[in-house]
C-alpha positions in Angstrom: -17.7 22.8 -29.0 -16.2 19.4 -28.4 -13.1 19.4 -26.2 -11.6 16.7 -28.4 -10.4 16.5 -32.0 -10.2 13.4 -34.1 -6.8 12.9 -35.8 -6.4 11.6 -39.3 -5.9 8.0 -38.0 -9.1 8.1 -35.9 -7.4 8.7 -32.6 -9.2 11.2 -30.4 -7.0 14.0 -28.8 -7.9 16.9 -26.5 -8.0 20.1 -28.5 -6.5 22.1 -25.7 -3.4 20.9 -24.0 -0.9 22.0 -21.4 2.7 22.8 -22.4 5.9 22.7 -20.3 8.4 24.4 -22.6 10.9 26.3 -20.4 9.2 25.1 -17.3 12.1 24.2 -14.8 12.2 20.5 -13.8 11.7 21.4 -10.2 8.3 23.0 -10.9 7.1 20.8 -13.7 5.6 18.0 -11.7 3.5 20.4 -9.6 2.4 22.4 -12.7 1.3 19.2 -14.5 -0.6 17.9 -11.5 -2.3 21.3 -11.2 -3.2 21.3 -14.9 -4.7 17.8 -14.7 -6.7 18.8 -11.6 -8.2 21.7 -13.5 -9.3 19.5 -16.3 -6.5 19.4 -19.0 -6.0 15.9 -20.4 -3.3 16.6 -22.9 0.3 17.2 -21.7 2.9 18.3 -24.3 6.6 18.0 -23.6 9.8 17.2 -25.5 13.1 15.4 -25.0 14.9 18.7 -25.4 12.9 20.4 -22.6 14.7 18.1 -20.1 11.6 17.7 -18.0 9.9 14.5 -19.3 10.7 12.7 -16.0 8.9 15.4 -14.1 5.9 15.3 -16.5 5.6 11.6 -15.7 5.8 12.4 -12.0 3.1 15.0 -12.3 0.8 12.6 -14.1 1.3 10.0 -11.4 0.8 12.6 -8.7 -2.6 13.5 -10.2 -4.0 10.1 -9.4 -5.6 9.8 -12.9 -5.5 6.5 -14.7 -2.9 6.5 -17.5 -5.7 6.0 -20.0 -7.2 9.4 -19.1 -4.1 11.5 -20.0 -2.9 12.1 -23.6 0.9 12.3 -23.5 2.7 14.1 -26.3 6.5 14.4 -26.7 9.1 15.2 -29.3 12.3 13.6 -30.5 15.2 16.0 -30.7 17.4 16.3 -33.8 20.5 14.9 -32.0 18.6 11.5 -32.0 17.6 11.4 -35.6 18.4 8.3 -37.7 16.4 5.1 -37.7 18.0 3.2 -34.9 18.8 6.4 -32.9 15.1 7.4 -33.0 13.9 4.0 -31.9 16.2 4.4 -28.9 15.1 7.9 -28.4 11.5 6.6 -27.9 12.9 4.3 -25.2 14.5 7.2 -23.5 11.4 9.3 -23.5 9.0 6.5 -22.5 11.4 5.6 -19.7 11.5 9.1 -18.3 7.8 9.5 -18.7 7.2 6.2 -17.0 4.8 4.9 -19.8 4.8 2.0 -22.1 3.0 3.8 -24.9 3.2 7.4 -26.0 0.0 8.9 -27.4 1.6 11.3 -29.9 5.3 11.4 -30.9 6.6 14.2 -33.0 9.9 15.0 -34.8 10.8 18.3 -33.1 12.4 20.0 -36.2 13.3 19.1 -39.7 17.1 19.2 -40.4 17.4 20.6 -43.9 21.2 19.9 -44.0 20.7 16.3 -43.1 17.2 15.5 -44.5 18.1 11.9 -45.0 18.4 11.5 -41.2 15.0 13.3 -40.8 13.4 10.8 -43.1 15.0 7.9 -41.3 13.8 9.3 -38.0 10.2 9.6 -39.4 10.4 6.0 -40.7 11.3 5.0 -37.1 8.1 6.7 -36.0 6.2 4.7 -38.5 7.7 1.5 -37.1 6.7 2.6 -33.6 3.2 3.3 -34.8 2.8 -0.1 -36.5 4.1 -1.8 -33.4 1.6 0.0 -31.2 4.2 1.7 -29.1 2.7 5.1 -30.1 -0.9 5.9 -31.0 -0.2 8.7 -33.5 2.9 10.3 -35.1 3.6 13.8 -36.3 6.0 16.6 -36.9 6.9 20.1 -35.6 8.1 23.2 -37.3 7.7 21.7 -40.8 7.1 24.3 -43.5 5.1 23.3 -46.7 8.1 22.6 -48.9 9.7 20.4 -46.3 6.4 18.7 -45.6 6.0 17.9 -49.3 9.5 16.3 -49.3 8.6 14.2 -46.3 5.3 13.0 -47.8 7.1 11.9 -51.0 9.5 9.6 -49.1 7.3 8.2 -46.3 4.1 6.2 -46.0 2.1 7.6 -43.0 0.7 11.2 -43.3 1.6 13.0 -40.0 -1.4 13.4 -37.7 -0.1 16.8 -36.3 2.2 19.6 -37.3 3.1 21.7 -34.2 4.2 25.2 -35.2 4.5 28.7 -33.9 1.0 30.2 -34.3 -0.6 33.2 -32.6 -2.4 36.4 -33.7 0.8 38.1 -34.8 2.1 35.1 -36.8 -0.6 32.8 -38.2 1.4 31.0 -40.9 -1.6 30.7 -43.3 0.6 28.8 -45.9 1.5 26.2 -43.3 -2.1 25.9 -42.1 -3.3 25.5 -45.7 -0.8 22.7 -46.5 -1.7 20.9 -43.3 -5.4 21.1 -44.1 -4.8 19.8 -47.7 -3.3 16.6 -46.2 -5.6 16.2 -43.2 -3.0 17.2 -40.7 -4.0 19.0 -37.6 -2.2 22.3 -37.0 -1.2 22.6 -33.3 -0.1 26.0 -32.0 2.9 26.5 -29.8 3.2 29.9 -28.2 -0.6 30.1 -29.0 -1.1 33.4 -27.2 2.0 35.0 -28.6 3.9 34.8 -25.3 7.1 34.8 -27.5 6.2 38.4 -28.4 6.2 39.3 -24.7 9.5 37.9 -23.4 11.9 38.7 -26.2 12.6 42.0 -24.4 13.2 44.0 -27.7 10.3 46.4 -27.2 8.1 44.6 -29.7 4.4 45.0 -29.1 2.6 42.2 -27.2 -0.5 40.3 -28.1 -1.6 40.6 -24.5 -1.8 44.4 -24.9 -3.2 44.5 -28.4 -6.2 46.9 -28.5 -8.2 44.7 -30.9 -7.9 41.6 -28.8 -8.5 43.7 -25.7 -11.8 45.1 -27.1 -13.0 41.6 -28.0 -12.0 40.3 -24.5 -14.0 43.2 -22.9 -17.0 42.4 -25.0 -17.1 38.8 -23.7 -15.9 39.6 -20.1 -12.9 37.5 -20.8 -9.1 37.9 -20.7 -7.0 38.4 -23.9 -5.5 35.0 -23.3 -8.9 33.3 -23.2 -9.9 35.1 -26.4 -6.7 34.0 -28.2 -7.2 30.3 -27.1 -10.8 30.4 -28.2 -9.8 31.8 -31.6 -7.5 28.8 -32.1 -10.1 26.3 -31.1 -12.9 27.9 -33.2 -10.6 27.9 -36.3 -9.9 24.2 -35.9 -6.4 24.3 -34.4 -5.1 22.6 -31.3 -3.3 24.8 -28.7 -0.9 24.1 -25.9 -0.6 27.1 -23.6 1.9 27.0 -20.7 2.0 28.6 -17.3 3.2 27.8 -13.8 0.7 30.1 -12.2 -2.3 28.1 -10.9 -4.8 31.0 -11.6 -3.6 31.3 -15.2 -3.6 27.5 -15.6 -7.2 27.4 -14.7 -8.2 30.5 -16.7 -6.6 29.2 -19.8 -8.7 26.1 -19.6 -11.9 28.0 -19.1 -12.6 28.7 -22.8 -15.4 26.3 -23.8 -18.4 28.3 -22.8 -18.3 31.4 -25.0 -18.0 31.9 -28.7 -16.3 34.6 -30.9 -18.3 36.0 -33.8 -17.2 35.6 -37.4 -16.2 39.3 -37.4 -14.1 38.9 -34.2 -12.3 35.9 -35.7 -11.5 37.9 -38.8 -10.3 40.9 -36.8 -7.8 38.6 -35.0 -6.7 37.0 -38.2 -6.0 40.5 -39.6 -3.4 41.1 -36.9 -0.9 38.8 -38.6 2.4 40.6 -39.1 4.2 37.7 -40.9 7.0 38.1 -38.4 8.3 34.9 -36.8 9.2 35.0 -33.1 11.0 31.7 -32.8 14.0 30.4 -34.8 13.4 29.9 -38.5 13.3 26.2 -39.1 15.8 26.4 -42.0 18.4 27.6 -39.6 18.2 24.6 -37.3 21.3 22.5 -37.8 23.1 20.0 -35.7 26.1 22.3 -35.5 24.1 25.0 -33.9 21.4 23.1 -32.0 22.9 19.8 -30.9 21.8 18.8 -27.4 22.8 15.6 -25.7 19.6 13.8 -24.6 20.4 11.7 -21.5 19.4 8.1 -21.1 16.3 7.2 -19.1 
């Protein structure tokens, strides 16, 4: 299996990335540097994670050339609108310490202000045409919202980053993405969100089906879930601050799940979302001031 995927505009991107959602700024640089030393070459962050500056520091600390690291970040809804989004790029690039961002996403659609969502995406198109970003995309866009976006814009998103794990596979989203040549990228790819909610919900890490498959391959449940994503054509961005887990999560390219095993994991889907429903994301509830660079 190739470690890279080719996006719909011809840009190559690592299939497996390293995420830093909820990673405190004070530990982000060390975690990113550790991930890069292990072999990750895609780092995913976001303006609303408030750790872009530390991601940039981790990349510099790794000693790798800038061209060797694929940097992905996301514009928060507070910065939507054409001019605001152009400025949001400057803020993110400044914090990351880069001139060009490899993949820039809109973090959420805003159903109550969809005109601003469209203007923000048109700003991404401008950044793409100017060469300031190499690829553009979206996050948490459901099929109906994606259809509205495609009707009003020119560039098909390269990526749609959504919650996707064995307990919530979003087959309708994946089908819509495939129809348009959009890569589905999984956040919470191992279902970590099912473990830290604290509501007694069952955890993917303890699921007997996944555990049995892991035992058959001499692997961990986490490794099996990441391999499942990759074999089914998705990108995944696991996160961890534990060096052993960071390394283990990357060690998934030398075994293969059978068709039956893939199907058994697919069958675990509950249809229950762990994160916020995108239709509930409004500026009134989710506004965050994104500081200047």
